[in-house]
Z-matrix of the N, CA and C atoms (Angstrom, degrees):
N
C 1 1.446
C 2 1.524 1 108.65
N 3 1.323 2 114.65 1 140.15
C 4 1.452 3 120.21 2 178.29
C 5 1.513 4 113.94 3 97.71
N 6 1.322 5 118.42 4 -11.30
C 7 1.460 6 121.67 5 -179.81
C 8 1.531 7 110.60 6 -83.15
N 9 1.326 8 117.66 7 -24.94
C 10 1.456 9 122.14 8 -177.19
C 11 1.519 10 113.40 9 -54.28
N 12 1.314 11 117.99 10 -39.69
C 13 1.458 12 121.41 11 178.69
C 14 1.519 13 112.09 12 -59.85
N 15 1.324 14 116.61 13 -38.47
C 16 1.469 15 120.20 14 177.24
C 17 1.527 16 110.28 15 -65.39
N 18 1.329 17 116.41 16 -42.92
C 19 1.461 18 120.47 17 -179.00
C 20 1.520 19 111.14 18 -63.67
N 21 1.330 20 117.07 19 -40.52
C 22 1.467 21 120.96 20 177.40
C 23 1.532 22 109.65 21 -62.31
N 24 1.332 23 117.45 22 -43.75
C 25 1.468 24 120.25 23 -179.94
C 26 1.525 25 111.81 24 -65.49
N 27 1.331 26 117.34 25 -21.63
C 28 1.469 27 121.44 26 177.92
C 29 1.527 28 111.88 27 -90.86
N 30 1.348 29 116.89 28 2.07
C 31 1.449 30 119.65 29 173.49
C 32 1.520 31 116.42 30 106.83
N 33 1.322 32 118.82 31 1.80
C 34 1.468 33 120.41 32 177.56
C 35 1.528 34 109.65 33 -81.03
N 36 1.308 35 115.62 34 142.46
C 37 1.465 36 120.67 35 178.67
C 38 1.527 37 109.53 36 -74.03
N 39 1.322 38 116.48 37 140.90
C 40 1.460 39 120.46 38 178.69
C 41 1.520 40 111.67 39 -56.81
N 42 1.328 41 117.24 40 -30.30
C 43 1.468 42 120.41 41 -179.76
C 44 1.526 43 112.38 42 -67.60
N 45 1.332 44 117.77 43 -15.13
C 46 1.460 45 122.25 44 178.46
C 47 1.530 46 112.42 45 -91.38
N 48 1.306 47 117.05 46 -4.73
C 49 1.463 48 121.48 47 -170.95
C 50 1.520 49 110.21 48 -112.42
N 51 1.314 50 115.63 49 131.71
C 52 1.459 51 121.55 50 172.44
C 53 1.518 52 107.67 51 -128.47
N 54 1.307 53 116.50 52 122.21
C 55 1.461 54 121.03 53 176.91
C 56 1.526 55 107.94 54 -104.39
N 57 1.328 56 115.46 55 137.86
C 58 1.459 57 120.64 56 -178.20
C 59 1.515 58 110.96 57 -123.21
N 60 1.295 59 115.65 58 140.52
C 61 1.459 60 122.41 59 169.27
C 62 1.530 61 106.49 60 -89.93
N 63 1.319 62 117.07 61 165.64
C 64 1.460 63 120.22 62 177.46
C 65 1.529 64 110.00 63 -54.05
N 66 1.297 65 116.42 64 137.13
C 67 1.467 66 126.60 65 179.39
C 68 1.522 67 113.68 66 78.09
N 69 1.320 68 118.41 67 -4.61
C 70 1.460 69 119.66 68 174.59
C 71 1.519 70 108.78 69 -84.16
N 72 1.340 71 115.26 70 150.01
C 73 1.463 72 118.40 71 179.97
C 74 1.507 73 110.36 72 -138.53
N 75 1.329 74 113.80 73 162.43
C 76 1.461 75 121.74 74 177.42
C 77 1.523 76 107.10 75 -138.69
N 78 1.325 77 115.05 76 139.19
C 79 1.464 78 120.91 77 176.30
C 80 1.519 79 108.71 78 -104.06
N 81 1.319 80 114.50 79 142.25
C 82 1.459 81 121.33 80 179.07
C 83 1.522 82 108.13 81 -120.51
N 84 1.325 83 117.33 82 119.04
C 85 1.467 84 123.27 83 178.03
C 86 1.527 85 113.04 84 55.71
N 87 1.282 86 118.98 85 26.86
C 88 1.468 87 123.59 86 -179.20
C 89 1.533 88 112.93 87 54.96
N 90 1.318 89 116.69 88 18.23
C 91 1.469 90 121.05 89 179.93
C 92 1.525 91 110.79 90 -117.55
N 93 1.318 92 116.19 91 -44.32
C 94 1.460 93 121.24 92 -177.58
C 95 1.522 94 110.12 93 -109.14
N 96 1.308 95 115.82 94 138.36
C 97 1.459 96 121.22 95 174.04
C 98 1.518 97 109.04 96 -126.30
N 99 1.333 98 116.12 97 126.71
C 100 1.451 99 122.54 98 174.62
C 101 1.518 100 108.08 99 -106.11
N 102 1.325 101 116.74 100 132.49
C 103 1.457 102 121.96 101 175.17
C 104 1.517 103 108.11 102 -124.78
N 105 1.325 104 117.17 103 130.17
C 106 1.459 105 121.35 104 174.03
C 107 1.522 106 107.74 105 -80.99
N 108 1.302 107 116.15 106 137.11
C 109 1.461 108 121.64 107 -178.47
C 110 1.529 109 109.09 108 -133.23
N 111 1.318 110 117.49 109 163.75
C 112 1.461 111 120.36 110 -178.53
C 113 1.531 112 113.69 111 -62.10
N 114 1.307 113 114.55 112 155.13
C 115 1.457 114 125.18 113 170.69
C 116 1.521 115 105.94 114 -146.88
N 117 1.303 116 115.95 115 170.75
C 118 1.467 117 119.47 116 179.17
C 119 1.522 118 107.44 117 -128.31
N 120 1.325 119 116.13 118 98.78
C 121 1.459 120 121.44 119 -177.25
C 122 1.518 121 108.51 120 -156.96
N 123 1.296 122 117.65 121 -151.67
C 124 1.458 123 124.03 122 172.70
C 125 1.519 124 106.25 123 -147.09
N 126 1.305 125 117.58 124 171.13
C 127 1.456 126 119.19 125 177.83
C 128 1.515 127 109.21 126 -123.62
N 129 1.307 128 114.46 127 154.25
C 130 1.453 129 120.85 128 175.19
C 131 1.510 130 113.30 129 93.60
N 132 1.269 131 113.91 130 149.89
C 133 1.453 132 122.96 131 173.58
C 134 1.527 133 105.99 132 -124.46
N 135 1.288 134 117.06 133 146.35
C 136 1.460 135 119.69 134 178.10
C 137 1.511 136 112.14 135 101.06
N 138 1.321 137 116.31 136 -146.54
C 139 1.453 138 121.79 137 -171.06
C 140 1.519 139 114.90 138 -81.57
N 141 1.329 140 117.76 139 -29.05
C 142 1.459 141 120.61 140 -173.49
C 143 1.521 142 109.61 141 -116.64
N 144 1.313 143 117.02 142 107.92
C 145 1.455 144 121.92 143 -177.28
C 146 1.528 145 111.64 144 -106.09
N 147 1.339 146 113.28 145 166.43
C 148 1.466 147 122.73 146 172.63
C 149 1.531 148 113.06 147 60.13
N 150 1.324 149 115.79 148 36.56
C 151 1.458 150 120.87 149 174.63
C 152 1.524 151 110.46 150 -91.57
N 153 1.315 152 116.64 151 -12.70
C 154 1.462 153 122.76 152 176.15
C 155 1.523 154 107.53 153 -129.62
N 156 1.330 155 115.89 154 169.57
C 157 1.459 156 121.03 155 -175.28
C 158 1.521 157 110.43 156 -103.78
N 159 1.295 158 118.17 157 148.31
C 160 1.459 159 124.27 158 178.89
C 161 1.520 160 108.52 159 -108.21
N 162 1.301 161 116.31 160 154.42
C 163 1.459 162 118.94 161 179.18
C 164 1.512 163 110.12 162 -161.62
N 165 1.303 164 114.59 163 171.40
C 166 1.457 165 122.99 164 168.44
C 167 1.526 166 105.48 165 -109.42
N 168 1.335 167 116.77 166 173.62
C 169 1.464 168 119.04 167 -176.13
C 170 1.520 169 111.58 168 -138.16
N 171 1.314 170 114.54 169 145.55
C 172 1.453 171 122.96 170 174.20
C 173 1.523 172 106.30 171 -113.20
N 174 1.311 173 116.81 172 128.80
C 175 1.459 174 122.52 173 177.83
C 176 1.515 175 107.92 174 -118.23
N 177 1.324 176 115.56 175 117.76
C 178 1.468 177 121.09 176 177.70
C 179 1.519 178 108.80 177 -110.10
N 180 1.318 179 114.76 178 130.21
C 181 1.461 180 122.05 179 174.81
C 182 1.525 181 106.31 180 -118.06
N 183 1.318 182 118.61 181 174.37
C 184 1.467 183 118.74 182 177.09
C 185 1.529 184 113.42 183 -60.26
N 186 1.345 185 116.84 184 -22.61
C 187 1.464 186 119.59 185 -174.93
C 188 1.523 187 115.03 186 -117.02
N 189 1.332 188 117.72 187 -18.89
C 190 1.461 189 119.97 188 -174.10
C 191 1.524 190 111.76 189 -136.82
N 192 1.326 191 113.73 190 153.84
C 193 1.448 192 123.05 191 174.64
C 194 1.526 193 106.27 192 -123.73
N 195 1.339 194 116.97 193 116.53
C 196 1.460 195 121.67 194 -175.02
C 197 1.517 196 110.72 195 -120.95
N 198 1.326 197 115.20 196 150.97
C 199 1.458 198 121.61 197 177.18
C 200 1.523 199 108.15 198 -127.49
N 201 1.335 200 116.61 199 126.90
C 202 1.458 201 122.77 200 175.66
C 203 1.523 202 107.58 201 -115.33
N 204 1.310 203 115.16 202 111.55
C 205 1.453 204 120.00 203 -172.42
C 206 1.508 205 116.02 204 -80.67
N 207 1.337 206 118.78 205 -22.76
C 208 1.457 207 119.43 206 -173.04
C 209 1.522 208 109.57 207 60.56
N 210 1.309 209 117.64 208 -161.45
C 211 1.457 210 120.92 209 175.47
C 212 1.520 211 108.51 210 -78.16
N 213 1.319 212 115.55 211 133.46
C 214 1.460 213 118.54 212 178.25
C 215 1.519 214 109.47 213 -164.19
N 216 1.300 215 115.00 214 149.06
C 217 1.444 216 121.30 215 168.64
C 218 1.518 217 108.91 216 -92.71
N 219 1.305 218 115.15 217 163.44
C 220 1.460 219 121.17 218 -178.00
C 221 1.526 220 110.95 219 -73.49
N 222 1.331 221 116.40 220 139.08
C 223 1.462 222 121.45 221 176.83
C 224 1.533 223 108.25 222 -167.23
N 225 1.316 224 116.47 223 -176.03
C 226 1.465 225 122.29 224 -175.14
C 227 1.522 226 113.45 225 -71.15
N 228 1.323 227 118.01 226 -14.28
C 229 1.471 228 119.54 227 -176.78
C 230 1.523 229 112.41 228 -63.69
N 231 1.314 230 119.67 229 -25.07
C 232 1.462 231 120.45 230 179.89
C 233 1.524 232 111.40 231 -67.52
N 234 1.305 233 116.54 232 -42.82
C 235 1.467 234 120.38 233 177.46
C 236 1.530 235 109.92 234 -63.15
N 237 1.320 236 116.90 235 -42.88
C 238 1.465 237 121.06 236 179.33
C 239 1.525 238 111.65 237 -63.45
N 240 1.324 239 117.74 238 -43.34
C 241 1.463 240 121.55 239 178.75
C 242 1.523 241 110.03 240 -65.01
N 243 1.332 242 117.37 241 -42.91
C 244 1.458 243 120.95 242 178.56
C 245 1.516 244 112.44 243 -61.77
N 246 1.321 245 116.66 244 -39.61
C 247 1.459 246 121.27 245 179.01
C 248 1.527 247 111.33 246 -68.65
N 249 1.329 248 116.99 247 -43.04
C 250 1.468 249 121.29 248 -176.25
C 251 1.521 250 113.67 249 -79.36
N 252 1.327 251 117.48 250 -34.87
C 253 1.466 252 119.95 251 -169.86
C 254 1.530 253 114.56 252 -122.78
N 255 1.323 254 118.36 253 -11.14
C 256 1.465 255 120.90 254 -176.54
C 257 1.509 256 111.52 255 -82.80
N 258 1.316 257 116.93 256 -179.84
C 259 1.459 258 126.39 257 0.13
C 260 1.530 259 110.94 258 -74.27
N 261 1.333 260 114.77 259 161.60
C 262 1.455 261 121.51 260 179.70
C 263 1.515 262 109.68 261 -111.06
N 264 1.321 263 115.93 262 134.94
C 265 1.462 264 120.92 263 176.25
C 266 1.520 265 110.77 264 -68.99
N 267 1.328 266 116.09 265 -35.55
C 268 1.460 267 122.03 266 179.68
C 269 1.515 268 108.65 267 -142.71
N 270 1.327 269 115.47 268 132.43
C 271 1.456 270 122.53 269 174.86
C 272 1.526 271 106.87 270 -120.15
N 273 1.324 272 116.15 271 123.11
C 274 1.463 273 122.60 272 179.34
C 275 1.523 274 107.30 273 -108.93
N 276 1.331 275 115.86 274 114.82
C 277 1.462 276 120.87 275 -176.93
C 278 1.524 277 110.39 276 -129.12
N 279 1.329 278 115.14 277 149.58
C 280 1.457 279 120.28 278 179.26
C 281 1.516 280 110.92 279 -74.74
N 282 1.315 281 114.23 280 139.89
C 283 1.453 282 120.75 281 -176.69
C 284 1.516 283 107.95 282 -141.72
N 285 1.269 284 117.03 283 91.98
C 286 1.463 285 118.53 284 178.58
C 287 1.507 286 111.00 285 146.82
N 288 1.317 287 113.82 286 167.92
C 289 1.454 288 121.88 287 -177.86
C 290 1.518 289 110.07 288 57.58
N 291 1.327 290 114.66 289 50.94
C 292 1.463 291 121.66 290 -178.17
C 293 1.521 292 110.12 291 -114.36
N 294 1.298 293 114.09 292 163.99
C 295 1.451 294 123.04 293 177.10
C 296 1.527 295 105.38 294 -163.29
N 297 1.311 296 117.30 295 148.43
C 298 1.465 297 120.22 296 179.99
C 299 1.535 298 110.98 297 -56.78
N 300 1.325 299 117.86 298 -30.60
C 301 1.464 300 121.37 299 178.61
C 302 1.526 301 112.36 300 -70.77
N 303 1.346 302 118.09 301 -21.57
C 304 1.459 303 122.61 302 -176.82
C 305 1.508 304 112.33 303 -110.66
N 306 1.295 305 118.98 304 14.08
C 307 1.460 306 120.81 305 -171.00
C 308 1.530 307 113.33 306 -62.02
N 309 1.307 308 117.46 307 -15.75
C 310 1.458 309 119.70 308 178.73
C 311 1.524 310 112.86 309 -83.88
N 312 1.349 311 117.20 310 -9.12
C 313 1.460 312 120.26 311 178.63
C 314 1.533 313 113.00 312 -122.93
N 315 1.320 314 117.89 313 -18.98
C 316 1.471 315 122.61 314 175.41
C 317 1.515 316 107.95 315 -137.22
N 318 1.334 317 115.34 316 128.75
C 319 1.462 318 121.30 317 -179.79
C 320 1.518 319 113.07 318 -55.39
N 321 1.309 320 115.26 319 149.01
C 322 1.447 321 120.89 320 156.60
C 323 1.538 322 103.63 321 -81.05
N 324 1.327 323 120.17 322 147.00
C 325 1.466 324 120.95 323 -173.31
C 326 1.527 325 114.70 324 -54.76
N 327 1.309 326 117.43 325 -39.65
C 328 1.462 327 120.23 326 -179.43
C 329 1.529 328 111.53 327 -67.37
N 330 1.331 329 116.75 328 -35.29
C 331 1.468 330 120.49 329 176.32
C 332 1.519 331 110.92 330 -66.08
N 333 1.331 332 116.55 331 -35.60
C 334 1.460 333 120.47 332 179.24
C 335 1.520 334 111.05 333 -63.42
N 336 1.314 335 117.60 334 -41.87
C 337 1.468 336 120.49 335 177.34
C 338 1.524 337 110.10 336 -64.44
N 339 1.323 338 117.22 337 -41.13
C 340 1.462 339 120.95 338 178.26
C 341 1.527 340 110.96 339 -63.72
N 342 1.329 341 117.18 340 -40.23
C 343 1.470 342 120.53 341 177.53
C 344 1.525 343 110.52 342 -61.45
N 345 1.336 344 117.69 343 -39.36
C 346 1.463 345 120.66 344 178.36
C 347 1.522 346 110.85 345 -62.64
N 348 1.310 347 117.21 346 -38.83
C 349 1.468 348 120.69 347 176.47
C 350 1.522 349 109.53 348 -63.37
N 351 1.326 350 117.21 349 -44.76
C 352 1.463 351 121.39 350 -178.95
C 353 1.536 352 111.91 351 -67.56
N 354 1.314 353 117.04 352 -25.97
C 355 1.462 354 121.32 353 176.01
C 356 1.527 355 111.91 354 -79.45
N 357 1.329 356 117.06 355 -4.52
C 358 1.467 357 122.60 356 -175.59
C 359 1.525 358 111.14 357 61.74
N 360 1.330 359 115.04 358 49.50
C 361 1.459 360 121.44 359 -178.80
C 362 1.524 361 110.97 360 -77.84
N 363 1.325 362 115.16 361 133.87
C 364 1.464 363 119.98 362 170.08
C 365 1.524 364 109.67 363 -82.71
N 366 1.338 365 116.51 364 -28.86
C 367 1.459 366 122.24 365 179.62
C 368 1.518 367 109.05 366 -148.44
N 369 1.320 368 115.97 367 134.99
C 370 1.466 369 123.05 368 176.97
C 371 1.520 370 109.09 369 -106.41
N 372 1.336 371 116.13 370 131.95
C 373 1.456 372 122.40 371 173.57
C 374 1.524 373 108.18 372 -119.16
N 375 1.337 374 117.63 373 103.15
C 376 1.469 375 120.43 374 178.03
C 377 1.531 376 110.74 375 -74.52
N 378 1.312 377 116.93 376 133.65
C 379 1.466 378 122.73 377 177.12
C 380 1.531 379 108.41 378 -131.49
N 381 1.349 380 116.70 379 175.98
C 382 1.468 381 121.61 380 174.37
C 383 1.530 382 111.04 381 75.51
N 384 1.331 383 117.04 382 32.09
C 385 1.465 384 120.05 383 177.82
C 386 1.522 385 108.47 384 -137.20
N 387 1.331 386 116.79 385 154.87
C 388 1.454 387 122.08 386 174.97
C 389 1.517 388 115.10 387 69.13
N 390 1.329 389 118.75 388 19.57
C 391 1.458 390 119.97 389 -176.57
C 392 1.523 391 112.89 390 -117.40
N 393 1.300 392 117.72 391 -43.16
C 394 1.452 393 121.56 392 -179.95
C 395 1.527 394 107.74 393 -148.70
N 396 1.318 395 116.03 394 164.84
C 397 1.455 396 119.79 395 -174.38
C 398 1.520 397 111.39 396 -112.48
N 399 1.326 398 115.10 397 118.01
C 400 1.464 399 122.14 398 169.80
C 401 1.523 400 110.04 399 -117.38
N 402 1.310 401 116.08 400 -20.50
C 403 1.463 402 121.88 401 -174.73
C 404 1.526 403 109.58 402 -118.80
N 405 1.318 404 115.95 403 175.39
C 406 1.457 405 121.20 404 -175.14
C 407 1.520 406 114.07 405 -95.43
N 408 1.316 407 119.21 406 1.30
C 409 1.462 408 120.48 407 -178.64
C 410 1.533 409 110.51 408 -78.52
N 411 1.344 410 117.34 409 154.65
C 412 1.466 411 119.77 410 175.27
C 413 1.527 412 111.18 411 -60.46
N 414 1.331 413 117.21 412 152.87
C 415 1.462 414 121.97 413 -172.95
C 416 1.513 415 112.83 414 -58.65
N 417 1.335 416 118.97 415 -33.37
C 418 1.462 417 121.25 416 -175.54
C 419 1.533 418 113.67 417 -99.46
N 420 1.310 419 117.39 418 -1.16
C 421 1.468 420 120.11 419 179.44
C 422 1.536 421 112.96 420 -60.31
N 423 1.346 422 119.57 421 -42.04
C 424 1.471 423 119.03 422 -178.60
C 425 1.529 424 113.07 423 -58.26
N 426 1.323 425 117.55 424 -46.77
C 427 1.461 426 119.86 425 -176.86
C 428 1.525 427 110.66 426 -70.15
N 429 1.314 428 117.49 427 -34.51
C 430 1.466 429 119.99 428 177.29
C 431 1.530 430 110.68 429 -64.49
N 432 1.318 431 116.73 430 -45.20
C 433 1.466 432 120.44 431 -178.18
C 434 1.520 433 112.48 432 -68.62
N 435 1.336 434 117.39 433 -42.61
C 436 1.468 435 118.91 434 -178.59
C 437 1.524 436 110.29 435 -71.06
N 438 1.317 437 117.94 436 -35.28
C 439 1.463 438 120.37 437 178.03
C 440 1.527 439 110.59 438 -64.48
N 441 1.311 440 116.40 439 -41.94
C 442 1.476 441 120.66 440 177.77
C 443 1.527 442 110.34 441 -61.81
N 444 1.333 443 116.95 442 -45.97
C 445 1.466 444 120.59 443 -178.63
C 446 1.533 445 110.88 444 -67.85
N 447 1.325 446 117.41 445 -38.81
C 448 1.473 447 120.51 446 178.17
C 449 1.527 448 109.86 447 -60.72
N 450 1.313 449 117.23 448 -40.58
C 451 1.469 450 120.68 449 178.50
C 452 1.530 451 110.17 450 -62.97
N 453 1.330 452 117.32 451 -43.08
C 454 1.467 453 121.59 452 177.94
C 455 1.528 454 111.57 453 -60.79
N 456 1.340 455 116.43 454 -35.26
C 457 1.466 456 121.80 455 -177.46
C 458 1.530 457 112.81 456 -91.00
N 459 1.330 458 116.36 457 2.95
C 460 1.468 459 121.74 458 -177.99
C 461 1.531 460 111.03 459 56.98
N 462 1.309 461 115.63 460 44.32
C 463 1.453 462 124.14 461 -176.98
C 464 1.524 463 109.23 462 -106.92
N 465 1.324 464 118.01 463 125.89
C 466 1.459 465 121.61 464 176.49
C 467 1.527 466 109.50 465 -67.99
N 468 1.334 467 116.00 466 134.74
C 469 1.460 468 120.92 467 -176.95
C 470 1.523 469 108.91 468 -137.26
N 471 1.324 470 116.19 469 137.86
C 472 1.459 471 121.61 470 175.63
C 473 1.526 472 108.07 471 -101.86
N 474 1.330 473 116.23 472 135.06
C 475 1.461 474 121.21 473 -178.82
C 476 1.532 475 109.88 474 -128.44
N 477 1.328 476 117.11 475 65.60
C 478 1.464 477 119.05 476 -178.42
C 479 1.525 478 111.79 477 -68.12
N 480 1.319 479 114.56 478 149.01
C 481 1.460 480 119.03 479 171.22
C 482 1.524 481 107.50 480 -67.40
N 483 1.308 482 117.08 481 159.22
C 484 1.459 483 120.55 482 178.86
C 485 1.528 484 108.51 483 -56.49
N 486 1.326 485 116.60 484 122.83
C 487 1.447 486 122.93 485 -179.73
C 488 1.517 487 115.28 486 90.41
N 489 1.327 488 117.58 487 -8.90
C 490 1.467 489 120.40 488 -179.56
C 491 1.526 490 110.49 489 -74.24
N 492 1.309 491 116.11 490 138.72
C 493 1.458 492 122.03 491 -177.75
C 494 1.528 493 110.85 492 -78.20
N 495 1.329 494 115.28 493 141.29
C 496 1.465 495 122.80 494 174.03
C 497 1.519 496 106.44 495 -120.84
N 498 1.326 497 117.35 496 118.25
C 499 1.460 498 122.01 497 -179.20
C 500 1.521 499 109.71 498 -109.55
N 501 1.322 500 115.64 499 127.62
C 502 1.455 501 119.76 500 176.55
C 503 1.523 502 109.38 501 -64.83
N 504 1.303 503 116.09 502 139.69
C 505 1.453 504 121.10 503 177.02
C 506 1.515 505 114.40 504 85.01
N 507 1.336 506 117.61 505 4.13
C 508 1.466 507 119.26 506 177.33
C 509 1.525 508 108.14 507 -127.81
N 510 1.318 509 117.20 508 -174.00
C 511 1.459 510 120.07 509 179.54
C 512 1.519 511 110.86 510 -63.98
N 513 1.310 512 116.52 511 144.79
C 514 1.455 513 121.16 512 -177.01
C 515 1.519 514 110.26 513 -109.87
N 516 1.350 515 116.68 514 141.16
C 517 1.456 516 119.26 515 179.61
C 518 1.524 517 111.36 516 -67.97
N 519 1.308 518 115.69 517 127.01
C 520 1.465 519 120.80 518 -179.80
C 521 1.533 520 112.24 519 -129.95
N 522 1.316 521 115.92 520 7.58
C 523 1.464 522 120.70 521 -178.60
C 524 1.523 523 110.57 522 -61.62
N 525 1.314 524 117.01 523 136.97
C 526 1.457 525 121.71 524 173.33
C 527 1.517 526 106.17 525 -83.27
N 528 1.303 527 117.29 526 103.25
C 529 1.466 528 121.71 527 -175.58
C 530 1.526 529 112.51 528 -114.79
N 531 1.329 530 116.85 529 -11.54
C 532 1.463 531 120.66 530 -173.63
C 533 1.516 532 112.73 531 -88.16
N 534 1.331 533 118.10 532 3.37
C 535 1.467 534 121.93 533 -176.74
C 536 1.521 535 109.70 534 -101.69
N 537 1.316 536 115.77 535 80.67
C 538 1.470 537 119.46 536 176.87
C 539 1.499 538 111.15 537 -141.95
């Protein structure tokens, strides 16, 4: 919520924009349903923050139930979302650019694996790692830590190489490629 005004100022028609509050949903062509769900982050960069709302999203298709977490810190909302909307065929969560000082807005890797369990994920796809540096950890530390924790939790995890395709319903990439 609150992003629509920016889109209008950039030339998008208001009729093309739908803003959702947490728990609100929209159906598209009676096939896809998007639901806005809680997240724990902030919005905005620069001097003026929290002028717009942040969220995660649930995408339901006739065959799959997906969860896209966006940036978020760990909290009780994952268990609630998993109970209300799970299980999820695929859960996409951010994994990287973390620090103990920022744990309320970006997961620690082990918390991310735990959140996937609480979301009732059939498969976890970690994203938001190995691309740019905001934190002081090595580039491959996030994927190593979350993969280790996922194994401990008996959680299926996909670890595609950058640019590698992941197809729902087929074999998932699990090769350890970031250790070089």
